[in-house]
KOLBAZA-69568 format. One record per residue: residue in one letter; residue number from 1; x, y, z of N, C-alpha, C, O, CB in turn. Coordinates in pm, whole numbers. Glycine has a CB too. Example, Ala and Ser with C-alpha at 12.3 -4.5 7.8 and 13.67 -1.06 7.14 Angstrom:
// KOLBAZA-69568
A;1;1319;-569;780;1230;-450;780;1320;-330;780;1424;-332;846;1131;-447;905;
S;2;1285;-225;708;1367;-106;714;1290;3;787;1341;114;804;1408;-60;572;
//
This chain:
// KOLBAZA-69568
M;1;14964;7142;20006;15107;7147;20017;15162;7007;20045;15268;6971;19995;15150;7245;20125;
R;2;15090;6929;20127;15134;6796;20163;15142;6707;20039;15237;6630;20025;15041;6735;20267;
S;3;15043;6715;19947;15045;6635;19825;15159;6677;19735;15213;6595;19661;14912;6646;19751;
D;4;15197;6806;19740;15312;6855;19663;15439;6785;19710;15522;6746;19628;15326;7008;19676;
L;5;15455;6771;19840;15573;6704;19894;15573;6556;19859;15677;6500;19827;15579;6721;20046;
K;6;15455;6493;19864;15446;6352;19827;15481;6333;19680;15552;6238;19645;15305;6299;19855;
L;7;15433;6423;19594;15460;6413;19451;15609;6430;19424;15667;6355;19346;15380;6518;19374;
R;8;15670;6528;19488;15814;6549;19470;15893;6430;19521;15990;6388;19458;15859;6675;19542;
A;9;15853;6374;19635;15922;6257;19690;15910;6139;19595;16006;6066;19574;15864;6221;19828;
A;10;15791;6120;19537;15771;6011;19442;15857;6031;19317;15917;5936;19266;15623;5999;19403;
A;11;15864;6155;19267;15945;6184;19149;16093;6157;19177;16163;6099;19094;15925;6330;19103;
L;12;16139;6199;19293;16279;6176;19329;16307;6028;19346;16416;5982;19311;16314;6251;19458;
A;13;16212;5952;19400;16231;5807;19415;16244;5740;19279;16326;5650;19262;16114;5746;19493;
V;14;16163;5782;19182;16171;5725;19047;16307;5757;18984;16369;5670;18924;16057;5780;18958;
I;15;16352;5880;18999;16481;5920;18942;16593;5841;19008;16685;5794;18939;16503;6072;18959;
A;16;16588;5826;19140;16690;5750;19212;16690;5604;19166;16796;5545;19147;16668;5759;19363;
A;17;16572;5547;19150;16563;5408;19105;16622;5391;18966;16691;5293;18940;16417;5360;19106;
L;18;16595;5486;18877;16652;5480;18743;16803;5493;18748;16874;5423;18676;16592;5589;18655;
A;19;16854;5583;18831;16998;5601;18842;17064;5477;18899;17170;5436;18852;17030;5723;18930;
L;20;17003;5416;19000;17061;5297;19061;17052;5176;18970;17136;5087;18979;16993;5267;19193;
S;21;16953;5171;18885;16940;5056;18795;17051;5050;18693;17072;4947;18630;16806;5060;18725;
A;22;17123;5161;18674;17233;5165;18579;17362;5111;18642;17461;5092;18571;17255;5308;18529;
C;23;17363;5086;18773;17482;5036;18841;17504;4889;18810;17409;4812;18800;17471;5057;18993;
G;24;17632;4851;18794;17667;4711;18774;17640;4666;18632;17606;4746;18546;17591;4623;18870;
G;25;17657;4536;18609;17634;4479;18477;17746;4511;18380;17838;4586;18413;17504;4530;18421;
D;26;17738;4452;18261;17843;4480;18163;17801;4597;18075;17689;4646;18085;17871;4356;18076;
S;27;17891;4640;17991;17863;4757;17907;17847;4719;17761;17874;4799;17672;17974;4861;17921;
S;28;17803;4596;17736;17785;4553;17598;17670;4627;17533;17582;4679;17602;17762;4402;17591;
S;29;17671;4631;17402;17564;4701;17331;17431;4631;17352;17327;4696;17349;17595;4710;17180;
E;30;17432;4499;17375;17309;4426;17402;17244;4477;17532;17123;4494;17539;17336;4274;17411;
S;31;17326;4500;17632;17276;4552;17760;17218;4692;17742;17112;4722;17797;17388;4555;17865;
N;32;17286;4778;17666;17236;4913;17642;17105;4912;17567;17015;4991;17597;17339;4994;17565;
Q;33;17093;4824;17469;16969;4817;17393;16855;4774;17484;16744;4828;17473;16984;4720;17275;
S;34;16878;4679;17573;16773;4635;17665;16727;4748;17754;16608;4763;17780;16821;4518;17750;
N;35;16822;4831;17802;16787;4944;17886;16701;5043;17810;16605;5095;17866;16911;5013;17939;
E;36;16733;5071;17684;16655;5165;17603;16514;5113;17582;16418;5191;17582;16723;5191;17469;
E;37;16500;4982;17563;16368;4925;17542;16283;4938;17668;16161;4954;17659;16379;4779;17501;
L;38;16346;4929;17785;16272;4944;17911;16224;5086;17932;16119;5108;17992;16357;4901;18028;
I;39;16300;5183;17883;16266;5323;17903;16157;5368;17806;16070;5447;17843;16390;5410;17886;
A;40;16161;5318;17683;16065;5360;17582;15924;5319;17621;15902;5205;17661;16102;5301;17445;
P;41;15827;5412;17609;15689;5377;17643;15632;5278;17542;15668;5283;17425;15601;5502;17650;
P;42;15544;5189;17587;15484;5094;17493;15395;5166;17392;15334;5268;17423;15404;4988;17569;
V;43;15390;5111;17272;15304;5168;17169;15161;5124;17198;15134;5005;17215;15350;5123;17025;
Q;44;15070;5219;17205;14931;5190;17234;14841;5258;17133;14875;5363;17076;14895;5234;17378;
E;45;14726;5197;17111;14624;5261;17029;14562;5374;17110;14538;5360;17230;14515;5160;16983;
V;46;14537;5486;17045;14475;5598;17114;14333;5615;17064;14299;5577;16952;14557;5729;17094;
E;47;14250;5673;17148;14109;5692;17115;14088;5807;17017;14001;5801;16931;14028;5717;17242;
A;48;14170;5913;17030;14155;6030;16943;14291;6098;16930;14381;6075;17011;14049;6129;17000;
S;49;14305;6180;16828;14432;6252;16809;14403;6391;16755;14295;6419;16703;14526;6175;16713;
G;50;14503;6478;16769;14489;6615;16724;14620;6690;16736;14726;6629;16748;14380;6686;16801;
G;51;14611;6821;16732;14729;6906;16741;14723;6995;16864;14626;6993;16939;14743;6990;16616;
F;52;14826;7072;16881;14833;7165;16993;14730;7276;16975;14693;7311;16863;14974;7223;17006;
N;53;14684;7331;17086;14587;7442;17092;14450;7408;17036;14371;7498;17009;14642;7560;17017;
T;54;14421;7280;17019;14293;7235;16965;14233;7130;17059;14300;7031;17090;14309;7177;16821;
P;55;14110;7149;17106;14050;7047;17193;14037;6913;17121;13996;6907;17005;13912;7093;17242;
V;56;14073;6806;17191;14058;6670;17140;13959;6601;17233;13987;6581;17351;14197;6592;17131;
K;57;13843;6564;17179;13734;6507;17260;13729;6356;17240;13742;6306;17128;13598;6572;17222;
I;58;13709;6285;17350;13694;6140;17343;13546;6104;17359;13464;6188;17393;13779;6069;17452;
A;59;13514;5977;17333;13374;5933;17329;13298;5960;17459;13177;5983;17455;13368;5786;17299;
S;60;13365;5958;17573;13297;5981;17701;13250;6125;17718;13169;6154;17807;13389;5943;17815;
G;61;13301;6215;17634;13265;6356;17644;13372;6443;17709;13356;6564;17719;13139;6370;17722;
V;62;13482;6382;17752;13593;6456;17811;13680;6510;17697;13711;6437;17602;13677;6366;17909;
S;63;13719;6638;17706;13808;6694;17604;13937;6743;17669;13938;6789;17783;13738;6809;17527;
F;64;14043;6732;17593;14177;6768;17636;14236;6868;17537;14224;6849;17416;14268;6642;17649;
T;65;14299;6973;17588;14368;7070;17503;14508;7090;17560;14523;7119;17678;14290;7205;17495;
L;66;14608;7075;17476;14746;7102;17515;14792;7225;17438;14778;7232;17315;14840;6979;17487;
S;67;14847;7321;17510;14896;7442;17443;15024;7410;17367;15091;7310;17394;14922;7557;17545;
E;68;15056;7494;17271;15181;7483;17197;15296;7487;17298;15298;7576;17384;15195;7598;17090;
P;69;15393;7394;17291;15501;7396;17388;15590;7519;17373;15610;7571;17263;15586;7271;17375;
T;70;15641;7564;17487;15739;7673;17488;15860;7626;17567;15848;7540;17654;15678;7804;17551;
G;71;15974;7681;17535;16095;7648;17609;16093;7717;17744;16028;7821;17760;16220;7688;17529;
F;72;16163;7661;17841;16173;7722;17973;16305;7684;18037;16372;7589;17995;16055;7679;18063;
K;73;16342;7760;18138;16463;7731;18215;16418;7667;18347;16345;7730;18423;16549;7861;18240;
P;74;16461;7542;18375;16421;7477;18499;16468;7554;18622;16575;7615;18621;16474;7335;18503;
G;75;16386;7550;18727;16421;7612;18854;16532;7537;18925;16573;7429;18882;16299;7620;18944;
K;76;16580;7594;19032;16695;7540;19106;16669;7398;19156;16761;7316;19158;16728;7631;19223;
F;77;16547;7368;19197;16518;7237;19256;16436;7147;19164;16372;7053;19212;16445;7256;19386;
A;78;16435;7175;19036;16359;7093;18941;16416;6952;18935;16535;6930;18958;16361;7158;18800;
A;79;16329;6857;18904;16369;6717;18890;16329;6668;18752;16219;6698;18704;16305;6628;19001;
G;80;16416;6592;18689;16383;6529;18561;16450;6591;18440;16452;6530;18334;16238;6532;18542;
Q;81;16504;6712;18453;16567;6773;18337;16700;6704;18309;16776;6675;18401;16587;6925;18359;
L;82;16727;6679;18183;16850;6612;18142;16938;6711;18067;16890;6779;17976;16819;6488;18055;
P;83;17065;6720;18103;17156;6815;18037;17160;6792;17885;17162;6678;17838;17297;6802;18095;
G;84;17160;6901;17811;17168;6894;17665;17034;6874;17596;17027;6875;17473;17258;6783;17626;
Q;85;16927;6858;17673;16796;6840;17612;16719;6971;17612;16757;7067;17679;16716;6731;17685;
R;86;16610;6974;17536;16522;7091;17529;16414;7075;17634;16350;6970;17643;16460;7108;17387;
Y;87;16393;7180;17713;16293;7178;17818;16166;7240;17762;16165;7357;17723;16342;7252;17946;
Q;88;16058;7161;17759;15932;7202;17699;15825;7216;17807;15809;7127;17891;15887;7100;17591;
Q;89;15753;7327;17803;15646;7353;17898;15518;7377;17820;15519;7444;17717;15679;7475;17989;
F;90;15408;7322;17869;15279;7347;17806;15169;7338;17911;15187;7282;18019;15253;7248;17692;
K;91;15055;7394;17876;14939;7394;17965;14843;7284;17919;14820;7266;17799;14868;7532;17967;
V;92;14788;7212;18015;14690;7107;17990;14555;7158;18040;14541;7195;18157;14731;6972;18059;
D;93;14456;7160;17952;14319;7195;17990;14232;7071;17971;14234;7008;17865;14264;7316;17903;
I;94;14157;7035;18075;14066;6920;18068;13927;6970;18101;13905;7035;18203;14110;6805;18166;
N;95;13832;6939;18013;13692;6974;18031;13614;6844;18041;13604;6768;17945;13638;7065;17914;
N;96;13558;6818;18160;13485;6693;18181;13339;6710;18138;13254;6750;18217;13493;6650;18329;
G;97;13312;6678;18013;13176;6683;17960;13104;6550;17975;12998;6529;17916;13180;6722;17814;
S;98;13160;6459;18056;13096;6329;18076;13000;6337;18195;12982;6443;18255;13203;6218;18100;
T;99;12940;6225;18228;12845;6221;18341;12910;6167;18468;12843;6153;18570;12725;6136;18304;
A;100;13038;6136;18464;13109;6081;18580;13237;6159;18606;13291;6224;18516;13141;5931;18559;
A;101;13284;6153;18729;13410;6218;18764;13526;6147;18694;13520;6027;18669;13432;6217;18918;
V;102;13631;6222;18662;13751;6167;18600;13860;6167;18707;13896;6272;18760;13795;6249;18473;
D;103;13913;6048;18737;14020;6035;18835;14152;6069;18765;14195;5997;18676;14024;5890;18896;
L;104;14215;6178;18806;14338;6222;18742;14464;6176;18816;14574;6215;18778;14339;6373;18730;
A;105;14450;6096;18922;14564;6054;19003;14668;5975;18924;14786;5975;18960;14516;5971;19119;
T;106;14626;5909;18816;14721;5831;18735;14746;5894;18598;14802;5829;18509;14670;5688;18718;
F;107;14705;6019;18581;14724;6089;18454;14874;6108;18428;14949;6146;18517;14651;6227;18456;
I;108;14917;6080;18306;15058;6093;18268;15065;6133;18121;14978;6101;18041;15137;5960;18294;
I;109;15171;6205;18088;15198;6241;17949;15335;6186;17914;15433;6216;17981;15192;6397;17927;
T;110;15341;6106;17808;15469;6057;17758;15495;6126;17626;15403;6149;17547;15471;5901;17743;
G;111;15620;6158;17602;15655;6228;17480;15770;6161;17408;15852;6092;17468;15690;6370;17509;
K;112;15775;6184;17278;15889;6136;17199;15909;6228;17081;15815;6290;17030;15868;5990;17153;
T;113;16034;6235;17038;16072;6308;16919;16137;6208;16825;16151;6091;16859;16169;6429;16951;
T;114;16175;6253;16707;16246;6162;16617;16384;6128;16672;16447;6032;16625;16258;6224;16477;
S;115;16433;6205;16770;16564;6180;16831;16557;6091;16955;16660;6037;16996;16628;6312;16868;
G;116;16441;6074;17015;16432;5991;17135;16310;6021;17219;16221;6095;17177;16555;6008;17219;
V;117;16308;5962;17340;16195;5980;17430;16216;6100;17521;16330;6141;17545;16172;5853;17515;
C;118;16108;6156;17571;16110;6268;17664;16085;6215;17806;16027;6108;17824;16002;6376;17626;
V;119;16131;6291;17905;16105;6256;18044;16035;6373;18111;16052;6488;18072;16236;6218;18118;
D;120;15955;6341;18213;15883;6444;18287;15979;6533;18365;16081;6488;18418;15782;6380;18383;
V;121;15945;6661;18371;16015;6757;18457;15916;6803;18562;15808;6853;18529;16074;6878;18375;
F;122;15953;6788;18689;15872;6840;18799;15945;6962;18852;16060;6953;18895;15849;6731;18913;
D;123;15879;7076;18849;15945;7203;18881;15844;7299;18944;15768;7365;18874;16008;7265;18754;
G;124;15846;7305;19077;15753;7392;19148;15774;7538;19116;15678;7616;19118;15768;7372;19295;
D;125;15899;7579;19085;15926;7718;19051;15854;7761;18924;15818;7878;18910;16075;7739;19034;
N;126;15831;7667;18832;15763;7696;18706;15620;7640;18703;15558;7636;18597;15843;7639;18589;
G;127;15569;7596;18818;15431;7549;18826;15405;7417;18759;15293;7390;18716;15341;7650;18767;
M;128;15508;7331;18749;15491;7199;18687;15503;7093;18796;15612;7046;18827;15598;7175;18574;
E;129;15388;7056;18852;15387;6966;18967;15310;6838;18940;15274;6767;19033;15328;7036;19087;
G;130;15285;6807;18814;15210;6688;18779;15061;6716;18775;15017;6831;18786;15239;6576;18876;
A;131;14985;6610;18760;14839;6623;18751;14778;6639;18890;14834;6592;18989;14778;6499;18681;
P;132;14663;6706;18898;14592;6717;19026;14554;6579;19077;14529;6487;18999;14466;6805;19011;
Q;133;14551;6564;19206;14520;6434;19267;14371;6418;19299;14326;6308;19332;14601;6416;19393;
E;134;14296;6525;19289;14152;6520;19317;14078;6486;19188;14115;6535;19081;14101;6656;19376;
P;135;13973;6403;19196;13893;6373;19077;13829;6500;19020;13793;6592;19094;13783;6269;19111;
L;136;13816;6504;18889;13752;6616;18820;13604;6583;18803;13569;6492;18726;13821;6645;18681;
A;137;13518;6655;18873;13374;6628;18871;13315;6650;18731;13367;6728;18651;13302;6718;18972;
A;138;13206;6580;18704;13133;6597;18578;13095;6743;18561;13049;6807;18656;13007;6505;18572;
G;139;13113;6795;18440;13076;6932;18411;13181;7035;18451;13160;7154;18428;12948;6964;18478;
K;140;13290;6994;18510;13395;7087;18557;13514;7084;18462;13530;6993;18381;13440;7050;18700;
S;141;13598;7189;18474;13720;7201;18394;13837;7228;18486;13820;7276;18598;13707;7314;18288;
I;142;13955;7198;18438;14077;7223;18515;14192;7252;18419;14193;7204;18306;14112;7102;18606;
S;143;14288;7332;18464;14409;7362;18386;14529;7345;18478;14524;7378;18596;14404;7508;18327;
F;144;14637;7293;18422;14762;7280;18496;14878;7275;18397;14858;7248;18279;14761;7153;18587;
N;145;14997;7301;18445;15117;7303;18361;15185;7167;18364;15175;7092;18461;15215;7412;18407;
W;146;15255;7136;18255;15331;7011;18244;15465;7045;18180;15475;7136;18098;15254;6903;18160;
G;147;15568;6972;18218;15700;6994;18162;15766;6865;18119;15749;6761;18183;15787;7067;18261;
L;148;15841;6873;18011;15916;6758;17959;16057;6801;17923;16081;6916;17885;15845;6696;17836;
S;149;16149;6708;17934;16286;6725;17887;16300;6633;17767;16290;6511;17780;16393;6691;18001;
C;150;16321;6691;17647;16319;6613;17523;16450;6625;17447;16511;6732;17442;16204;6658;17435;
D;151;16491;6516;17388;16606;6515;17299;16558;6566;17163;16450;6530;17117;16669;6370;17288;
G;152;16637;6650;17101;16601;6700;16968;16628;6848;16953;16673;6915;17046;16457;6671;16940;
K;153;16599;6898;16834;16622;7038;16801;16488;7110;16783;16385;7047;16757;16708;7051;16674;
S;154;16492;7240;16796;16373;7321;16774;16316;7292;16636;16389;7288;16537;16405;7472;16789;
G;155;16184;7272;16629;16118;7244;16502;16105;7096;16471;16039;7058;16375;16191;7310;16392;
E;156;16169;7011;16552;16160;6867;16531;16022;6817;16572;15959;6874;16661;16271;6793;16611;
D;157;15975;6711;16506;15844;6654;16538;15838;6608;16684;15934;6551;16736;15812;6535;16445;
L;158;15725;6636;16748;15700;6599;16886;15564;6530;16893;15465;6581;16841;15705;6724;16980;
S;159;15560;6413;16958;15436;6339;16977;15416;6317;17126;15505;6269;17195;15439;6203;16900;
L;160;15298;6353;17175;15264;6335;17316;15145;6242;17327;15045;6258;17256;15235;6471;17384;
I;161;15155;6144;17417;15045;6052;17445;14995;6081;17586;15072;6074;17682;15089;5902;17429;
L;162;14868;6114;17600;14806;6135;17730;14741;6004;17771;14661;5947;17696;14701;6253;17727;
S;163;14776;5955;17890;14722;5830;17941;14662;5853;18079;14705;5942;18153;14831;5721;17948;
N;164;14563;5774;18111;14503;5778;18244;14463;5636;18280;14409;5562;18197;14381;5876;18251;
E;165;14489;5598;18404;14460;5463;18452;14525;5358;18363;14468;5250;18343;14310;5440;18459;
G;166;14644;5389;18309;14720;5295;18228;14671;5279;18086;14722;5194;18013;14719;5165;18293;
V;167;14573;5358;18044;14516;5347;17909;14547;5475;17831;14519;5585;17878;14363;5321;17916;
A;168;14603;5459;17712;14629;5575;17626;14496;5634;17583;14406;5563;17537;14717;5535;17501;
I;169;14484;5766;17599;14359;5833;17565;14371;5905;17432;14297;5876;17337;14318;5932;17676;
I;170;14465;5999;17426;14480;6078;17302;14627;6096;17268;14715;6080;17353;14411;6215;17317;
E;171;14651;6130;17142;14785;6168;17096;14775;6308;17038;14685;6340;16961;14841;6065;16990;
V;172;14870;6392;17076;14878;6528;17024;15016;6542;16960;15117;6506;17020;14856;6637;17136;
T;173;15018;6594;16836;15146;6606;16765;15170;6752;16726;15077;6830;16707;15149;6516;16640;
G;174;15297;6784;16716;15338;6917;16678;15490;6922;16667;15554;6825;16626;15287;7022;16779;
K;175;15547;7036;16704;15691;7059;16691;15751;7102;16826;15684;7165;16908;15720;7165;16583;
L;176;15878;7068;16846;15951;7117;16963;15970;7266;16953;15993;7319;16844;16087;7046;16976;
A;177;15962;7335;17066;15986;7480;17071;16134;7507;17057;16176;7623;17059;15932;7541;17201;
//
Protein backbone atom coordinates (compact mmCIF):
# COMPACT_ATOMS: atom_id res chain seq x y z
CA MET A 1 0.00 0.00 0.00
CA ARG A 2 2.89 2.35 0.81
CA SER A 3 4.37 1.94 -2.72
CA ASP A 4 0.90 2.70 -4.13
CA LEU A 5 0.93 6.04 -2.31
CA LYS A 6 4.46 6.78 -3.49
CA LEU A 7 3.49 5.98 -7.09
CA ARG A 8 0.43 8.20 -6.93
CA ALA A 9 2.45 11.01 -5.36
CA ALA A 10 5.07 10.71 -8.11
CA ALA A 11 2.37 10.75 -10.82
CA LEU A 12 0.76 13.84 -9.31
CA ALA A 13 4.15 15.56 -9.07
CA VAL A 14 4.78 14.93 -12.78
CA ILE A 15 1.35 16.27 -13.71
CA ALA A 16 1.86 19.35 -11.51
CA ALA A 17 5.28 19.97 -13.05
CA LEU A 18 3.82 19.75 -16.55
CA ALA A 19 0.99 22.11 -15.63
CA LEU A 20 3.36 24.63 -14.05
CA SER A 21 5.76 24.50 -16.98
CA ALA A 22 3.00 26.00 -19.14
CA CYS A 23 2.94 29.16 -16.98
CA GLY A 24 4.53 32.34 -18.34
CA GLY A 25 6.31 32.85 -21.63
CA ASP A 26 4.82 34.07 -24.87
CA SER A 27 2.16 32.34 -26.92
CA SER A 28 3.96 32.31 -30.25
CA SER A 29 3.70 29.26 -32.45
CA GLU A 30 7.47 28.75 -32.03
CA SER A 31 6.97 28.36 -28.28
CA ASN A 32 4.10 25.90 -28.78
CA GLN A 33 6.13 23.82 -31.19
CA SER A 34 9.00 23.60 -28.69
CA ASN A 35 6.60 22.40 -25.99
CA GLU A 36 5.23 19.67 -28.29
CA GLU A 37 8.74 18.49 -29.09
CA LEU A 38 9.50 18.18 -25.36
CA ILE A 39 6.40 16.08 -24.78
CA ALA A 40 6.89 13.70 -27.72
CA PRO A 41 8.91 10.61 -26.80
CA PRO A 42 12.23 10.20 -28.61
CA VAL A 43 12.29 7.80 -31.54
CA GLN A 44 14.26 4.70 -30.57
CA GLU A 45 15.17 1.45 -32.23
CA VAL A 46 13.32 -1.46 -30.70
CA GLU A 47 14.59 -5.00 -30.26
CA ALA A 48 11.37 -6.71 -31.40
CA SER A 49 7.86 -5.84 -32.54
CA GLY A 50 4.47 -7.46 -32.79
CA GLY A 51 0.75 -7.01 -32.30
CA PHE A 52 -1.71 -7.16 -29.46
CA ASN A 53 -2.52 -10.53 -27.82
CA THR A 54 0.70 -12.04 -29.20
CA PRO A 55 3.83 -12.68 -27.11
CA VAL A 56 6.84 -10.66 -28.29
CA LYS A 57 10.11 -12.26 -27.15
CA ILE A 58 13.45 -10.49 -26.93
CA ALA A 59 16.92 -12.03 -27.19
CA SER A 60 17.33 -12.34 -23.40
CA GLY A 61 14.36 -14.72 -23.28
CA VAL A 62 11.88 -12.28 -21.71
CA SER A 63 8.51 -12.12 -23.50
CA PHE A 64 5.87 -9.41 -23.33
CA THR A 65 2.19 -9.68 -24.26
CA LEU A 66 -0.18 -6.71 -24.38
CA SER A 67 -3.89 -7.42 -24.61
CA GLU A 68 -6.07 -5.67 -27.16
CA PRO A 69 -6.94 -2.25 -25.68
CA THR A 70 -10.44 -1.63 -24.39
CA GLY A 71 -12.09 1.64 -23.53
CA PHE A 72 -12.77 2.46 -19.88
CA LYS A 73 -14.21 5.20 -17.70
CA PRO A 74 -11.59 6.67 -15.33
CA GLY A 75 -12.35 6.51 -11.60
CA LYS A 76 -13.02 9.56 -9.46
CA PHE A 77 -9.39 9.96 -8.38
CA ALA A 78 -7.64 8.93 -11.60
CA ALA A 79 -4.64 10.97 -12.76
CA GLY A 80 -3.52 11.57 -16.32
CA GLN A 81 -6.78 11.42 -18.24
CA LEU A 82 -7.23 14.32 -20.64
CA PRO A 83 -10.71 15.59 -21.56
CA GLY A 84 -11.81 14.67 -25.08
CA GLN A 85 -9.35 11.80 -25.42
CA ARG A 86 -9.97 8.06 -25.59
CA TYR A 87 -9.11 6.15 -22.43
CA GLN A 88 -7.42 2.85 -23.29
CA GLN A 89 -6.87 -0.02 -20.85
CA PHE A 90 -4.86 -3.17 -21.49
CA LYS A 91 -3.19 -5.98 -19.60
CA VAL A 92 0.58 -6.45 -19.66
CA ASP A 93 1.93 -9.99 -19.23
CA ILE A 94 5.68 -10.47 -18.74
CA ASN A 95 7.28 -13.91 -18.73
CA ASN A 96 10.91 -13.88 -17.59
CA GLY A 97 12.49 -16.72 -19.55
CA SER A 98 15.97 -15.29 -18.95
CA THR A 99 18.53 -16.36 -16.36
CA ALA A 100 18.46 -13.04 -14.45
CA ALA A 101 15.83 -11.00 -12.63
CA VAL A 102 14.19 -8.17 -14.58
CA ASP A 103 14.01 -4.86 -12.71
CA LEU A 104 10.60 -3.39 -13.54
CA ALA A 105 10.99 -0.20 -11.43
CA THR A 106 11.68 1.88 -14.56
CA PHE A 107 9.25 0.06 -16.88
CA ILE A 108 7.17 2.51 -18.95
CA ILE A 109 4.84 2.37 -21.93
CA THR A 110 4.65 5.29 -24.33
CA GLY A 111 1.92 5.47 -26.92
CA LYS A 112 1.09 7.45 -30.00
CA THR A 113 -1.64 7.59 -32.60
CA THR A 114 -1.71 9.34 -35.95
CA SER A 115 -3.42 12.21 -34.05
CA GLY A 116 -0.81 12.63 -31.29
CA VAL A 117 0.91 11.19 -28.23
CA CYS A 118 -0.76 9.30 -25.37
CA VAL A 119 -0.24 9.93 -21.67
CA ASP A 120 -0.31 7.46 -18.78
CA VAL A 121 -3.44 7.14 -16.67
CA PHE A 122 -2.98 6.05 -13.06
CA ASP A 123 -6.29 4.82 -11.68
CA GLY A 124 -6.51 2.64 -8.59
CA ASP A 125 -10.26 2.15 -9.12
CA ASN A 126 -9.52 0.38 -12.41
CA GLY A 127 -6.34 -1.39 -11.23
CA MET A 128 -3.93 0.79 -13.26
CA GLU A 129 -1.14 1.63 -10.83
CA GLY A 130 1.94 1.36 -13.03
CA ALA A 131 4.52 -1.40 -13.13
CA PRO A 132 5.40 -3.51 -10.09
CA GLN A 133 8.38 -2.20 -8.15
CA GLU A 134 9.77 -5.62 -7.23
CA PRO A 135 12.19 -7.35 -9.65
CA LEU A 136 10.71 -10.23 -11.65
CA ALA A 137 12.77 -13.35 -10.84
CA ALA A 138 14.07 -15.63 -13.60
CA GLY A 139 11.45 -18.18 -14.61
CA LYS A 140 8.55 -16.15 -13.15
CA SER A 141 5.63 -14.33 -14.80
CA ILE A 142 3.58 -11.31 -13.84
CA SER A 143 0.45 -9.52 -15.11
CA PHE A 144 -0.72 -5.98 -14.44
CA ASN A 145 -3.03 -3.38 -15.99
CA TRP A 146 -1.94 -0.23 -17.81
CA GLY A 147 -3.95 2.78 -18.92
CA LEU A 148 -3.41 5.52 -21.49
CA SER A 149 -5.27 8.65 -22.53
CA CYS A 150 -4.91 8.95 -26.32
CA ASP A 151 -5.92 11.49 -28.91
CA GLY A 152 -7.76 9.93 -31.83
CA LYS A 153 -10.83 8.01 -32.90
CA SER A 154 -11.81 4.38 -32.50
CA GLY A 155 -10.03 2.26 -35.11
CA GLU A 156 -7.13 4.69 -35.51
CA ASP A 157 -3.60 3.24 -35.57
CA LEU A 158 -1.99 2.90 -32.13
CA SER A 159 1.72 2.26 -31.50
CA LEU A 160 3.05 1.40 -28.05
CA ILE A 161 6.74 1.32 -27.10
CA LEU A 162 7.68 -0.65 -23.97
CA SER A 163 10.88 0.64 -22.37
CA ASN A 164 12.83 -0.41 -19.32
CA GLU A 165 15.88 1.26 -17.79
CA GLY A 166 15.59 3.96 -20.47
CA VAL A 167 15.97 1.50 -23.36
CA ALA A 168 13.17 0.75 -25.84
CA ILE A 169 12.49 -2.98 -25.78
CA ILE A 170 9.53 -3.72 -28.03
CA GLU A 171 6.88 -2.01 -30.13
CA VAL A 172 3.31 -3.29 -30.29
CA THR A 173 0.91 -1.91 -32.89
CA GLY A 174 -2.81 -2.14 -33.36
CA LYS A 175 -5.93 0.04 -33.25
CA LEU A 176 -7.58 2.30 -30.68
CA ALA A 177 -10.65 0.80 -29.02
